[in-house]
N, C-alpha and C positions, 0 to 999 in steps of 0.2 A: 301536563295539564294546560300549558299555554297553547299548544297545537290544537288540543281538543276544543278550547273555548273559541279560538280563532275560527275554526271550522264551523262551530255553532253560530257565531256571529254572521259569517258569510252566507249561511243557509237558514238564517232566522226567518220565522213566519210573521214577524211583527207587522209587515205592510198589508196583511189581510185586514187590519183594523186601524193601525197607527198611521200617521202622516209624517212625511219628511218635513221637519220644521225648518224655518228659515234661520239664517245667521244675519242678524240685523245690526247695522252700525249704531253705536251710541255716541252721537256727536258731542253732546254736552259733557259726558264723562271723558271722552277722548281729549277734548280741549282742556279740561281741568287737570287731568292727570298727565298730559303730555305723552300719551301712548295711544295707539289705535286700539280701541275697545269695541269688541263685537259680542253681542248677546245671542246665545243659542236658545231659541224661543220654545222650550218644551212646555211652557204654559199654554201653548196653542194646540195641544193634543186634544182628542175628543173628550177626555175626562180632566182636562186642564192640568195634566201632570205626565211626566215621563214614565210613570209606573205602569201604564198600559202596555208598554213594550215587553217588559220582563214577564208580567202576568200572562199575557196572551201567548207569548212564545212557549212558556212552560205548559200551559193548558192545551195548546194546539198539538203538542207532541205526546199527549196522553193517549194510551190505548183505549179502545172502546170499553173494555172492562173497567178501567180506571175512571173513565168519564161517568159511567153508570153508578159508581160508588159515591158520587158527590165530591165536592172539594170544600176545604175549610181554610181560612186564612185569618191571621191576626194583623191588625193595621190601625194606625192613627187616622187613616182616612184615604190617602191617595192610592195606596196599594189596594185597599178595599174596593175603591171605585174601578180600578183596573181589572181586578178579579171579577167583579160583578158584571162589568160590560163584556168581558171575554166569555164569561159563563153564559150570558144571554145570547151571544152570537153563536156559541158552540153547542147550545142546548144542554148545558150542565147545571145542576142544582148547586148553588153556592151558599155557604154559611160563613158569615163574617163576624169575628170576635173583635169588639172594640172597647177601649177604655171608656169609663163613664164620663170622662172629661173631654171626649172628642167633640170638636166644633160641630154645631148642628148642621151646617151647610154640607159637611161630609157625610153625616149620618143620613140626612134626607136624600142625598144623591145616591147613596148605596141602596136604599130602600126603593127608590124610583126605578132603579135598574133591575129590580126583581130579586135581589139577594135577601136572605134572612139575616137580621142583625142580632147579635148576642152581646150584651154588655157584661163585662167582667173586669173588675179592678179599676185602678186609676192610672196605671202606667202601661206602656207597651209590653213590658216583660210579663206582667200579670195576665194580660190578654193573650200573649204568646203561649204561656204555660197552659192556659185553658184550651187553646186551639190544639196543642200537642195532645192533650188529654182526650179531646174529642176525636182526634185522628186515630188514636189507639183504641178507644172504646167503641166508636161507631164505624170505624173503617174508612173514614173520609180521607181523601188524598190531600195532604198538606201542601199548599202553595206558599212557600216561604217568601217573604218580601226581599231577601237579599242573599241568603245562604244556600244558593242552588245554582248549578252551572247554566241551566237553561234560562233562568231569570237573569243572571249576570250577562249572558250572551245577548239577551234581548236588550238590556240597558246598554250594552256595548255598541249597539247600532248607532247610538248618539255620537260616539267617537268616530265611527265609520263615516257618518254624514259630514262631520266637521272636516275630516281629512279629505273626503271626496270634493268638498267645496273648495278647499285650499289647503294643501299640506304644509304650508310655510308659516306655522305659528310658533311664537316663542314660549308661550305657556297657556295651558288650559286650566281654568279654575273650576273645581267640581265640589258641590255640597256633599257632605258626608253625614250619614246617619248610621245605618248598619254596614254600609260600604259597597253595596251591589253596583251602584252607578259608577263609582270611581274604579272599581275592579274591572268592569267591562271596558270603560274608556281607556284606562291605562294600559291594559293588555293589548288592545288594538293599536293605539297610538304609538306606544313604545316599540312595538314590532315593526311599524312602518317608518317611524322617524324618531329615533332614540333621543335626539337632542331637544325635542319639544318637552318642556317641563310639565309635569302633571302635579298640580298643587291642590291638595285637599283643603276644604274650608269647613270648620266645625263651629257650632255655637259654643261660647266660652264655658257654659255650664253643662255641656254634654260632649266633651272632647274625648271620646273613647278611642279613636284611632290614634290621636297624638299620644295618649297615655300608653297605648299598646306598642307603638313604635319606640317610645322612650324606654319601655321595660323590656322590649325584645320578645314579648309574648302578649297574648290577649289578656286584658284585665277587665274586671267588672266594676264600673263606677257605682257608688251607693245610690240606690233608687231614690231615696228621699232628698238627695242633693242634685238630682237632674234638673236642668233648666227646661221648662215645658213651654216657654214662649214660642220658640220655633218647634212646634210639636211634631212636624214632619221628620225632624232629625233627632228627636229626643230618645236616644238609644243608649243603654248603659254599657253595652259590650259590642265591639265590632264583630261581624260574622267570621266564622272560621275560614271559609273559602275566600271572602274578600280580603282578609288579612294576609293570606298566602300570596295574593297578587300585589297588595299594597306595599308589603315590605320589600318587594323586588322592583316595583315600577312607579311608586309614588315618590316624587322628589322632596316634597316638603308639605307640612300641614300648618296652616295659620288659623287663628280663631277670631271670632267677632263677638262683641258684646250686644246686649239687647238694643241699646241705643244706636249702635252702628248698623245693626240689621234694619232698624226702623229707617235710618237715613238711606240705606240701600233700596228699600221699598220706594222711597221718594225718588231716588235716582232713576230707577227703572221706569217709574211713571213719567218723569220729566222727559225721558228719551223715547218712550214708546206709547205713552198715554194708556198703559195697561197697569193693573195692580197685582203685583206678585204677593204670594203669601210669604210670611217671614222666612221659612226654609227655602222658598223659591228665590228669594233675593240674597240668600246667604253667600253665594259665590261672588256676587258683586261686592258685598261688604269685605270679603276676604281679599279680593283683588285690590281694593282701595288700601287696605292695611299693608298688603305686600308692597305696593308702590311707595307708601309712606316709610316703610322700613328700608327702601332702596332709593333714597332721594337723588342720588347722582346718576341714576339710570333713566333714559328717556328714549322715545321713538320705537318702543317694542310693540309687538302685535299680540294682543291678549284676547282670549275667548273666556267668557263667563257663562256657565250654564244656568239659565233661569228655569228652575226645575218644576215650578208649579204655581197655580193661582187660586187655590181653594182656601180663601180667607173669609171668615165671618165678617159681615159688614160692620158689626158693632165693635170689632177690634181696630177699625181704622181710626177711631178717635184716639186710642192709645198710641198707635203708630205715628199719627200726625203730631201728637203732643211731644213725642220723644225724638222725632227726626232731626230737628235742629241741634239737639244735644249730641246726637250720634255723629253729626257732621262736624262737631266741635265748633259750631257757629253761635252757640248760646251758652252763657254761664249763669248759674243760679247762685245768688248770694243772700245771706242774712246780714243786714246792715243796721247798726244802731244810729239813730238820728235824734236830735233834740226835739222834745215835745213842745214846740212853740210855733207861732204863725210864721209861714214862709219857709219852713224847713224842707218841705217837699220840693219846692222850686229850687232851693239852693242845692239840694241833692241832685236833682236832674241836671243842673248846670255842671256839677262836678262830673257827671257821666259823660259830658261832652256831646259829640255828635252821634254817639252810639244809639241805635234804636232800642227802646225799652220794650221788651216782649211781655213782661208781666210785672205787676205792682200790687202787692197785697199788704194792707195795713188796717189795724183796728185799735182805737184808743184803749189804753189800759192803765196808764198812770200819768201824773202831771209832770214827770221828770224826763223820761226817755221812751222813745218808741223803737220797736224792732220791725223792720220792713223786709218782706220776702220779695226779692226783685230778680227779674230775668233780664239780662243784657246781651245784645247781639255783639259778637266778637268780629273785629275787622280781619281781613285776610292777612295783614302783616303783624298781628299780635296774638297773644295767648291769653287765657283767662287769668294767669298769674300777673300778666302785665296790667290787666284791668283792675285786679284786686290791689296791686301796689299803688296804682294811681288814686284809688279811693282812699287808701290808708294815708297817702301823702296829703290828701285833702282834709284829713282830720277825722275820718270815719273808722269805726271798729267794724271789721269785715270778717264773716265766716263763709268760706267757700263750700257750697252744698251741691255742686254740680254732679258729684258722684254719690250723693246720699240718696239711696233708694227710698227710705222712709219719707224724706223731705219731698221727693218728686212725686211719689205715689199718693201720699196722704196729707202731709203737713200743709202743702200749698193750698189745700181746700179747707183747712181748719185754722188758718191764721187768725189770731186775735182773741175772739170770744165775745162776751157781752159787755156793753158799757153799762155803768150804773144807771138805774132808772131815774135817779135824781138829777142826772146831767141833761140839760136841755139839748135837743137834737132835731134837726130837720134833714130829711134824706131826699136826694135827687139822683135821677138816672140821666146820663148824657150820651149823645151820639155825635161823633165828629168825623169828617173825612179822614181816612187812615192814610198817612204818608209819612216819610221820615221827618222826625221832629214834631209830629202832631201832638204828642203827649206834652212836651215841654211848652208848646204854644198854648195848649189848653190850661196848663198850670199857670202860665203867665197871665192868661185871661182871668183866672180865678183871683190872682193877686194874693195879698196877705191880710185883707181886712177881717176875714172870717176864719176862725180856727177850724181845722178839718179833724173830725173825729173818726172817720173811716174812709178808706179809699181802696177800690178794687178795679183793676184793669188787666186785661189779657189780650194781646194781639193774636188774633186767630187767622191772620192772613186774609181777612175779609176787606171789603171796600170801606167799612165803617168801624171806627174804634168805639168801644162801649165801656163806660165808666159808671160805677156806683159810688157816690160821695155823700158823706155825712158832715154837716156843719153844726158847730156849737151855736145854737140859736133857739130862742123861745118862739112860741106860736105867734106872739105879737110882732116878732121880727120878720115874719114871712113876707110882708109887703116890701120892706127894704131889701131883703135878700133877693126876692124875685126881680125887682128893678135892677139890682146888681147883676144877676145872672143873664137878664135879657141883653145886657150890653156885650156879653161874651160872644153872642151870635150863633151858638150851637143849639140844636134841638135838645130839649130836656123835658122830663116828666117828674113830678113830685111823687116819692114813694113812702113818705112818712105815713105810718099806720098800716103799711102793707103787712098782711098777716104773717108772711114768711119772715119779715124783718123782726116783727114783734116776738115771734116764736124763738128765733135763733140768735138774734143780734142785740137784744135789749134785755 
């Protein structure tokens, strides 16, 4: 089978439609990791994904009779776009089965390319089962996203381009879903240069290749347990043909968490000013984890395949929110502090020179307050070091950095309503964002007025924004305003704001 796929790679038709993508140096990653890191930019393909290679190669080799029968494919989006574009170029009618949770950007792209979209199920497997049924019932030719030699050969041209550019690589990191890409790359590279390591990278919640290699056979992961964040690789069972190649030619498989994938999206952006989709940045996340697992190794030459850039814009908010956590540069803590004047300022002093990334608090009792706080971690410390320092300063600390409920939901729900009997005036502030800005702001507030609510989040913008509640009566407004004027920051009173009245009082 190796000779067959190598011949297919060398005679592939992909360049009728695909482009030879560049290998781009990643200077920031290279400096941080102490290795030369190069990105294979498959996100620059016509459909922003490597999938066009395998889809077109398969369809270009169909007979006239097969083309006339129409094609059908199941896909989370990137393979669908590849099939749709290939069908348009070859004059073939394409039917694409997609899960109902497929990102809109991918659905819209497929429709614009002229393919018919059929929604079925919420997972790839459910969509794939329906595509198989349509193939049998209607006679459509099935274009499988990974379990097909022509598709694997098309994806294998990525490996051919890497080695044509420079054959002297220590390792190539490849994202893995169903396994078509790593099968094609590993077959070509290992035949040409066996000592180059092929390292598969899977999302932690859909590591079907790692499970198969461990078991020595293909295994099916529970559908309801699959991680769908990196939807392009959310596959429950590695393909039969890809596994046959992987068990012989893949050296290792590493996994990455959602937060680590988000951090990798940021890494790709920092070095290329382009935005990879989660599965597109997966290989970079795996490369970083591999390096951290081998701390005594340096100076190697690594390639990471950036496999796609089809990400919905509204997902960027979540990616940005989690990137610092994935880089292990931010820790999230629940901290108990005394409910008294000046307690915020004392706590910030205990945090030292660390940047505060988030601070959520709402008055709830006269004795003790619980603060949700995000702290930036220095390069020479861990979050355990930070927590120990706060405990030594007399605080009760709960580490919530790995708590999904806390990061996804609780951070937006901290506190509750203060009693309507408690006097309160609310103000919104803006101040120039720089290291230590929050502490300077709190020093400016001083301890004359008791704080009943405090919300701050560093969004990486030029301005820090804070919402603060003060225990004060309406007749105190003049004195409080005079006090706030001396701080020197822009502010607006929000007392009586309908949103505040509805949710916070």
